[in-house]
N, C-alpha and C positions, 0 to 999 in steps of 0.2 A: 542636260541639266536645266532645271527651271531657273531662268534668269533672275527672277525675284528672290528666290531663296539663296542664290549665289551672291547677290549683292546686299542682302539684308544683314545689317549689323546686329549680331546677336552674341558674340563671344566677348567675355571680359578679358582684360589684359592678362590676368593670372592664367586663364584657360589657354590663351594663345601662347603664352610663354611655355606652358607645360606641353602643349601640342608640338611646338617647334623645338623644345628642349633648349630654351635660352632663358636668360634672366629678364624679368620685366623691365629692368633698367636699360637693357639693350633696345627694347621697343620704344622707350621714352627717348633714348638718344637718337634713334632713327627718326622719330617725330620731330625732335628739335632740329635735326639736320635737314628736315623737309623731304626725307625719303619716303615717308609714309604719312597718311593723314586719316587716322581713325575717326569715326563718327563720335559725337559726344551726346550724352543725355542732358536733360535740363540741369541735372546735378553735377555736370562736368565729368561724368564717368566715361572712360574710353570704351567704345564698342567696335568690334572688328567683324567684318563679313568674311565669307570663304574667299571672296575675291581678294580682300586685304591680305589674308593668310597666304594665298598663292603669290601675291606680290612680295610679301616679306620673304618667302622661300626663294624667290628670284634674287632679292637683295643678299640673302645669306649665301646663295650659290656664288654670286659675284665676289663677295668678301672672303668667304672661307675657301672655296675651291679654286677660285682664280686669283686670289690675293689682291684684289682691287681695293684701294682705300675708299673711304666714304665720299671724298671729293670726286673720285673717278666714277663711283656708282651714281652720284648725282648727275654728272655729265652724261653718262650712258642713259639714264632714265629720261633726261631732257631730249637727247638725240632720238631715242625711241619714239617719243611723242611727236617730234618733228617728222620722223619717217612715216608715222601713221597718217599725219596730215597730208604729206606729199603723196602717199599711196592713194589716198582718197581723191586728191586732185588729179593724179594720173588717170585713175579710173573714170572720173568725171569727164576728162578731156578725151579719153578713148571713146566714151559713149557719144560725145559731141562729134568726134571724127567719123564714127560709124553712121551717125545721122546725116552728116554732111555728105558722106560718100553715098549713102543709100538714096538720097534725094538728088544726087547728081550735081550739086552746087559747085564742088571742086572737081576739075577735070580728072586728072590721074594722080594728083598729089596724095601721098599717104603720110605726110608729116603735118603736124599741127604745132606751131610755135606760140607759146604764151609768154609774155614778158611779166616776170614777177620780181620786183625789187631789182637787185643787181644780178639775178640769175635768169637764164632762159630755161624753160622747160620744153624739151623737144620730145615728142612721142611719135614713134614710128610704128605703123601697123603693118604686119607682114601678111 
């Protein structure tokens, strides 16, 4: 899928509501709760991208199918963002470990420990 078209905000709130079979007020509520953030035109009209629609589908799955309330959805979304950041950090440190190992700087150590706030990130390479 073309990334530009996936993230391009082109759908009006009425179209998104119809596509997802929900009331436009539900979308406004999700926005007030900070669960979604549609783009806005200069005239303050909400516009949604396909990426936004997929995100809303995820929120709807959490609320409708799993019975999670909006506060729980907010927590899940924030934790998902943190996980993505940590996954990027892990990948970055794996690359550093491979580079260190490749150039023979660290004898036989296969662990890299990075101090981050009150947590240690330990990566083991098998």
